[in-house]
VEXTOR-64428 format. One record per residue (C-alpha): z, x, y; residue in three letters; residue number from 0. Coordinates in nm, 3 decimals. Layout:
residues N
{{Z X Y} "ALA" NUM}
...
//
This chain:
residues 301
{{-2.696 2.102 0.414} "UNK" 0}
{{-2.549 1.805 0.464} "UNK" 1}
{{-2.797 1.569 0.666} "UNK" 2}
{{-2.641 1.403 0.963} "UNK" 3}
{{-2.805 1.118 1.106} "UNK" 4}
{{-2.681 0.926 1.425} "UNK" 5}
{{-2.796 0.585 1.562} "UNK" 6}
{{-2.745 0.454 1.907} "UNK" 7}
{{-2.473 0.139 1.936} "UNK" 8}
{{-2.448 -0.046 2.244} "UNK" 9}
{{-2.081 -0.163 2.362} "UNK" 10}
{{-1.922 -0.455 2.572} "UNK" 11}
{{-1.927 -0.185 2.849} "UNK" 12}
{{-2.252 -0.117 3.023} "UNK" 13}
{{-2.145 0.243 3.101} "UNK" 14}
{{-2.040 0.361 2.748} "UNK" 15}
{{-2.254 0.393 2.451} "UNK" 16}
{{-2.156 0.469 2.107} "UNK" 17}
{{-2.350 0.747 1.893} "UNK" 18}
{{-2.246 0.651 1.544} "UNK" 19}
{{-2.260 0.913 1.270} "UNK" 20}
{{-2.322 0.874 0.886} "UNK" 21}
{{-2.040 1.082 0.792} "UNK" 22}
{{-1.697 1.125 0.964} "UNK" 23}
{{-1.668 1.395 1.214} "UNK" 24}
{{-1.304 1.369 1.262} "UNK" 25}
{{-1.020 1.340 0.977} "UNK" 26}
{{-0.952 0.973 1.115} "UNK" 27}
{{-0.819 1.139 1.431} "UNK" 28}
{{-0.917 1.032 1.787} "UNK" 29}
{{-0.970 1.268 2.115} "UNK" 30}
{{-1.057 1.149 2.472} "UNK" 31}
{{-1.207 1.429 2.705} "UNK" 32}
{{-1.216 1.323 3.114} "UNK" 33}
{{-1.423 1.697 3.194} "UNK" 34}
{{-1.523 1.983 3.063} "UNK" 35}
{{-1.192 2.182 3.114} "UNK" 36}
{{-0.988 1.919 2.874} "UNK" 37}
{{-1.277 1.937 2.636} "UNK" 38}
{{-1.189 2.316 2.559} "UNK" 39}
{{-1.098 2.223 2.198} "UNK" 40}
{{-1.420 2.018 2.144} "UNK" 41}
{{-1.737 2.242 2.190} "UNK" 42}
{{-1.934 1.912 2.108} "UNK" 43}
{{-1.761 1.744 2.411} "UNK" 44}
{{-1.828 2.057 2.614} "UNK" 45}
{{-2.196 2.063 2.535} "UNK" 46}
{{-2.221 1.711 2.638} "UNK" 47}
{{-2.044 1.736 2.956} "UNK" 48}
{{-2.328 2.000 3.070} "UNK" 49}
{{-2.535 1.691 3.102} "UNK" 50}
{{-2.495 1.587 3.431} "UNK" 51}
{{-2.442 1.217 3.389} "UNK" 52}
{{-2.160 1.266 3.135} "UNK" 53}
{{-1.835 1.112 3.285} "UNK" 54}
{{-1.601 1.087 2.955} "UNK" 55}
{{-1.646 1.152 2.587} "UNK" 56}
{{-1.448 1.005 2.327} "UNK" 57}
{{-1.450 1.130 1.959} "UNK" 58}
{{-1.318 0.928 1.653} "UNK" 59}
{{-1.392 0.905 1.303} "UNK" 60}
{{-1.741 0.872 1.266} "UNK" 61}
{{-1.886 0.840 1.607} "UNK" 62}
{{-1.904 0.980 1.968} "UNK" 63}
{{-1.863 0.734 2.271} "UNK" 64}
{{-1.987 0.870 2.599} "UNK" 65}
{{-1.939 0.735 2.938} "UNK" 66}
{{-2.207 0.788 3.192} "UNK" 67}
{{-2.195 0.808 3.583} "UNK" 68}
{{-2.403 0.571 3.782} "UNK" 69}
{{-2.681 0.820 3.842} "UNK" 70}
{{-2.879 0.706 3.520} "UNK" 71}
{{-2.938 0.410 3.300} "UNK" 72}
{{-2.867 0.468 2.918} "UNK" 73}
{{-3.212 0.327 2.826} "UNK" 74}
{{-3.353 0.648 2.981} "UNK" 75}
{{-3.153 0.914 2.817} "UNK" 76}
{{-2.972 0.756 2.502} "UNK" 77}
{{-3.234 0.885 2.263} "UNK" 78}
{{-3.235 1.219 2.393} "UNK" 79}
{{-2.841 1.245 2.392} "UNK" 80}
{{-2.852 1.106 2.027} "UNK" 81}
{{-3.097 1.373 1.923} "UNK" 82}
{{-2.871 1.650 2.059} "UNK" 83}
{{-2.545 1.544 1.905} "UNK" 84}
{{-2.746 1.514 1.554} "UNK" 85}
{{-2.918 1.848 1.613} "UNK" 86}
{{-2.573 1.992 1.674} "UNK" 87}
{{-2.409 1.841 1.368} "UNK" 88}
{{-2.694 1.953 1.150} "UNK" 89}
{{-2.688 2.315 1.287} "UNK" 90}
{{-2.332 2.327 1.166} "UNK" 91}
{{-2.170 2.267 1.534} "UNK" 92}
{{-1.776 2.264 1.561} "UNK" 93}
{{-1.676 1.896 1.658} "UNK" 94}
{{-1.290 1.953 1.729} "UNK" 95}
{{-1.134 2.305 1.691} "UNK" 96}
{{-0.936 2.295 1.367} "UNK" 97}
{{-0.631 2.483 1.516} "UNK" 98}
{{-0.604 2.195 1.755} "UNK" 99}
{{-0.589 1.908 1.483} "UNK" 100}
{{-0.414 2.070 1.187} "UNK" 101}
{{-0.060 2.010 1.339} "UNK" 102}
{{-0.127 1.618 1.445} "UNK" 103}
{{-0.070 1.334 1.208} "UNK" 104}
{{-0.231 1.025 1.289} "UNK" 105}
{{-0.003 0.715 1.256} "UNK" 106}
{{-0.178 0.475 0.996} "UNK" 107}
{{-0.099 0.137 0.899} "UNK" 108}
{{-0.162 0.039 0.537} "UNK" 109}
{{-0.085 -0.315 0.419} "UNK" 110}
{{-0.116 -0.477 0.064} "UNK" 111}
{{-0.323 -0.807 0.031} "UNK" 112}
{{-0.382 -1.007 -0.284} "UNK" 113}
{{-0.711 -1.104 -0.388} "UNK" 114}
{{-0.849 -1.402 -0.611} "UNK" 115}
{{-0.836 -1.157 -0.916} "UNK" 116}
{{-0.473 -1.121 -1.035} "UNK" 117}
{{-0.555 -0.769 -1.175} "UNK" 118}
{{-0.660 -0.620 -0.810} "UNK" 119}
{{-0.463 -0.554 -0.494} "UNK" 120}
{{-0.645 -0.515 -0.168} "UNK" 121}
{{-0.506 -0.192 0.072} "UNK" 122}
{{-0.611 -0.251 0.433} "UNK" 123}
{{-0.596 0.032 0.659} "UNK" 124}
{{-0.597 -0.008 1.047} "UNK" 125}
{{-0.877 0.274 1.059} "UNK" 126}
{{-1.225 0.297 0.909} "UNK" 127}
{{-1.187 0.518 0.615} "UNK" 128}
{{-1.575 0.518 0.488} "UNK" 129}
{{-1.907 0.444 0.592} "UNK" 130}
{{-2.040 0.317 0.291} "UNK" 131}
{{-1.882 0.164 -0.002} "UNK" 132}
{{-1.810 0.326 -0.322} "UNK" 133}
{{-1.686 0.215 -0.683} "UNK" 134}
{{-1.539 0.436 -0.979} "UNK" 135}
{{-1.433 0.334 -1.269} "UNK" 136}
{{-1.318 0.628 -1.431} "UNK" 137}
{{-1.171 0.969 -1.309} "UNK" 138}
{{-1.529 1.148 -1.432} "UNK" 139}
{{-1.713 0.903 -1.196} "UNK" 140}
{{-1.462 0.978 -0.902} "UNK" 141}
{{-1.574 1.346 -0.838} "UNK" 142}
{{-1.731 1.262 -0.515} "UNK" 143}
{{-1.375 1.115 -0.406} "UNK" 144}
{{-1.065 1.332 -0.389} "UNK" 145}
{{-0.893 0.987 -0.289} "UNK" 146}
{{-1.001 0.802 -0.595} "UNK" 147}
{{-0.955 1.132 -0.826} "UNK" 148}
{{-0.587 1.135 -0.717} "UNK" 149}
{{-0.536 0.751 -0.786} "UNK" 150}
{{-0.651 0.783 -1.127} "UNK" 151}
{{-0.380 1.030 -1.195} "UNK" 152}
{{-0.127 0.693 -1.183} "UNK" 153}
{{-0.173 0.576 -1.558} "UNK" 154}
{{-0.180 0.221 -1.432} "UNK" 155}
{{-0.505 0.254 -1.224} "UNK" 156}
{{-0.822 0.130 -1.398} "UNK" 157}
{{-1.081 0.115 -1.143} "UNK" 158}
{{-1.103 0.221 -0.744} "UNK" 159}
{{-1.318 0.034 -0.506} "UNK" 160}
{{-1.360 0.156 -0.139} "UNK" 161}
{{-1.557 -0.012 0.147} "UNK" 162}
{{-1.505 0.047 0.539} "UNK" 163}
{{-1.127 0.004 0.601} "UNK" 164}
{{-0.992 -0.039 0.262} "UNK" 165}
{{-0.931 0.027 -0.122} "UNK" 166}
{{-0.919 -0.235 -0.410} "UNK" 167}
{{-0.744 -0.111 -0.709} "UNK" 168}
{{-0.770 -0.255 -1.031} "UNK" 169}
{{-0.457 -0.234 -1.258} "UNK" 170}
{{-0.410 -0.204 -1.651} "UNK" 171}
{{-0.201 -0.499 -1.794} "UNK" 172}
{{0.075 -0.237 -1.854} "UNK" 173}
{{0.244 -0.267 -1.498} "UNK" 174}
{{0.308 -0.556 -1.256} "UNK" 175}
{{0.220 -0.542 -0.878} "UNK" 176}
{{0.581 -0.601 -0.774} "UNK" 177}
{{0.646 -0.269 -0.952} "UNK" 178}
{{0.334 -0.034 -0.827} "UNK" 179}
{{0.259 -0.190 -0.495} "UNK" 180}
{{0.487 -0.023 -0.258} "UNK" 181}
{{0.416 0.307 -0.452} "UNK" 182}
{{0.049 0.269 -0.407} "UNK" 183}
{{0.055 0.169 -0.043} "UNK" 184}
{{0.268 0.470 0.038} "UNK" 185}
{{0.023 0.715 -0.118} "UNK" 186}
{{-0.274 0.548 0.033} "UNK" 187}
{{-0.097 0.557 0.380} "UNK" 188}
{{0.017 0.911 0.340} "UNK" 189}
{{-0.322 1.059 0.203} "UNK" 190}
{{-0.514 0.921 0.512} "UNK" 191}
{{-0.256 1.016 0.765} "UNK" 192}
{{-0.280 1.353 0.630} "UNK" 193}
{{-0.660 1.394 0.717} "UNK" 194}
{{-0.791 1.433 0.376} "UNK" 195}
{{-1.131 1.347 0.264} "UNK" 196}
{{-1.180 1.008 0.111} "UNK" 197}
{{-1.498 1.076 0.003} "UNK" 198}
{{-1.685 1.419 0.003} "UNK" 199}
{{-1.944 1.457 0.276} "UNK" 200}
{{-2.227 1.476 0.077} "UNK" 201}
{{-2.119 1.166 -0.115} "UNK" 202}
{{-2.353 0.945 0.044} "UNK" 203}
{{-2.681 1.152 0.002} "UNK" 204}
{{-2.578 1.232 -0.382} "UNK" 205}
{{-2.495 0.866 -0.462} "UNK" 206}
{{-2.813 0.748 -0.277} "UNK" 207}
{{-2.598 0.541 -0.002} "UNK" 208}
{{-2.718 0.727 0.304} "UNK" 209}
{{-2.863 0.469 0.539} "UNK" 210}
{{-3.231 0.650 0.501} "UNK" 211}
{{-3.210 0.576 0.099} "UNK" 212}
{{-3.106 0.217 0.164} "UNK" 213}
{{-3.362 0.163 0.390} "UNK" 214}
{{-3.646 0.316 0.160} "UNK" 215}
{{-3.483 0.115 -0.116} "UNK" 216}
{{-3.533 -0.196 0.086} "UNK" 217}
{{-3.876 -0.167 0.201} "UNK" 218}
{{-4.000 -0.122 -0.172} "UNK" 219}
{{-3.885 -0.453 -0.246} "UNK" 220}
{{-4.119 -0.769 -0.263} "UNK" 221}
{{-4.087 -1.002 0.009} "UNK" 222}
{{-3.887 -1.264 -0.184} "UNK" 223}
{{-3.639 -1.016 -0.271} "UNK" 224}
{{-3.595 -0.900 0.084} "UNK" 225}
{{-3.515 -1.245 0.174} "UNK" 226}
{{-3.267 -1.259 -0.116} "UNK" 227}
{{-3.102 -0.942 0.017} "UNK" 228}
{{-3.087 -1.038 0.367} "UNK" 229}
{{-2.913 -1.394 0.264} "UNK" 230}
{{-2.658 -1.215 0.056} "UNK" 231}
{{-2.568 -0.979 0.376} "UNK" 232}
{{-2.535 -1.251 0.585} "UNK" 233}
{{-2.380 -1.533 0.379} "UNK" 234}
{{-2.217 -1.392 0.107} "UNK" 235}
{{-2.104 -1.033 0.170} "UNK" 236}
{{-1.853 -1.120 0.443} "UNK" 237}
{{-1.669 -1.345 0.224} "UNK" 238}
{{-1.656 -1.158 -0.107} "UNK" 239}
{{-1.550 -0.845 0.142} "UNK" 240}
{{-1.248 -1.065 0.231} "UNK" 241}
{{-1.128 -1.069 -0.122} "UNK" 242}
{{-1.160 -0.692 -0.169} "UNK" 243}
{{-1.500 -0.701 -0.347} "UNK" 244}
{{-1.894 -0.671 -0.314} "UNK" 245}
{{-2.198 -0.835 -0.434} "UNK" 246}
{{-2.511 -0.631 -0.462} "UNK" 247}
{{-2.882 -0.722 -0.548} "UNK" 248}
{{-2.985 -0.586 -0.878} "UNK" 249}
{{-3.345 -0.768 -0.910} "UNK" 250}
{{-3.568 -1.053 -0.901} "UNK" 251}
{{-3.764 -1.229 -1.172} "UNK" 252}
{{-4.053 -1.434 -0.998} "UNK" 253}
{{-4.170 -1.565 -1.341} "UNK" 254}
{{-3.797 -1.700 -1.449} "UNK" 255}
{{-3.729 -1.747 -1.076} "UNK" 256}
{{-3.397 -1.544 -1.171} "UNK" 257}
{{-3.163 -1.333 -0.977} "UNK" 258}
{{-2.988 -1.063 -1.117} "UNK" 259}
{{-2.691 -0.933 -0.888} "UNK" 260}
{{-2.363 -0.683 -0.948} "UNK" 261}
{{-2.016 -0.754 -0.903} "UNK" 262}
{{-1.798 -0.517 -0.778} "UNK" 263}
{{-1.434 -0.445 -0.661} "UNK" 264}
{{-1.193 -0.730 -0.692} "UNK" 265}
{{-1.496 -0.959 -0.812} "UNK" 266}
{{-1.523 -0.787 -1.113} "UNK" 267}
{{-1.383 -0.924 -1.394} "UNK" 268}
{{-1.223 -1.216 -1.161} "UNK" 269}
{{-1.156 -1.504 -1.346} "UNK" 270}
{{-1.329 -1.724 -1.080} "UNK" 271}
{{-1.643 -1.521 -1.010} "UNK" 272}
{{-1.841 -1.753 -1.248} "UNK" 273}
{{-1.752 -2.060 -1.054} "UNK" 274}
{{-1.813 -1.845 -0.711} "UNK" 275}
{{-2.148 -1.731 -0.874} "UNK" 276}
{{-2.260 -2.091 -0.958} "UNK" 277}
{{-2.126 -2.323 -0.709} "UNK" 278}
{{-2.166 -2.061 -0.425} "UNK" 279}
{{-2.394 -1.808 -0.444} "UNK" 280}
{{-2.678 -1.989 -0.661} "UNK" 281}
{{-2.680 -2.301 -0.456} "UNK" 282}
{{-2.698 -2.090 -0.134} "UNK" 283}
{{-2.993 -1.917 -0.255} "UNK" 284}
{{-3.151 -2.237 -0.399} "UNK" 285}
{{-3.088 -2.427 -0.070} "UNK" 286}
{{-3.228 -2.140 0.147} "UNK" 287}
{{-3.522 -2.032 -0.080} "UNK" 288}
{{-3.635 -2.370 -0.231} "UNK" 289}
{{-3.862 -2.330 -0.544} "UNK" 290}
{{-3.828 -1.979 -0.576} "UNK" 291}
{{-3.462 -1.948 -0.706} "UNK" 292}
{{-3.334 -2.128 -1.011} "UNK" 293}
{{-3.040 -1.915 -1.167} "UNK" 294}
{{-2.841 -1.629 -1.057} "UNK" 295}
{{-2.679 -1.412 -1.339} "UNK" 296}
{{-2.420 -1.130 -1.245} "UNK" 297}
{{-2.311 -0.822 -1.429} "UNK" 298}
{{-1.948 -0.675 -1.348} "UNK" 299}
{{-1.977 -0.330 -1.179} "UNK" 300}
//
């Protein structure tokens, strides 16, 4: 059975709390319910309305947002609501009746964006499409991603990298971007609009990408490695993500003061990646961890 995990996320509105799920619970669709009668298409929302303090329920992508009446404070009840949603999902409860969603097509915007790597194009959606990052270098590896599997049927697709709201595609030299960009953009747009699975629900657990597994791997690291991971997360990953790529910590050798990382997506094989590694990442780690890091080496994902 797939394991759903729910975490509590505060919002700018003190009356509303988001309950974020580690998997998608709607097929890129959004639903808003103001009362239990309106929620007849959503057994989950109906169950939440039995709680006397629930004023409004909003379900979208991988979260449930709940607005409360002033009779309670969220600090007193949010953990109980989180546990209730998590138990409901793990018991196989229906989020929204299939009959109410099959005829609806969700408008999606997808635009193409060039990256520093001339072999990679980034296709950005206006919706969150995955809850973790995935990279596939062949159709065999892509069995956990129906979208990547279909993309590999294009003869010019070499690699597929999928992150929160975009797909980075690496092409073979046989094709030029001006000849294939529109075709790929329209394909990805149509695929998401039709509510198809980008990755299979079990992909997070199978590929060791669930929050629990990631936290467990982090806790097993030594203190310096944890510091390195935190620095990469805060100072490096946002920059490489904007270019359609990712950097992943592999190991730290305390004797040689060497850090090994993996470059993924647009960063893999990018002509400027060596410069970025030496002048950027290596310098940041040396500056923030003086005497602990001398060199950074990378392998391509």
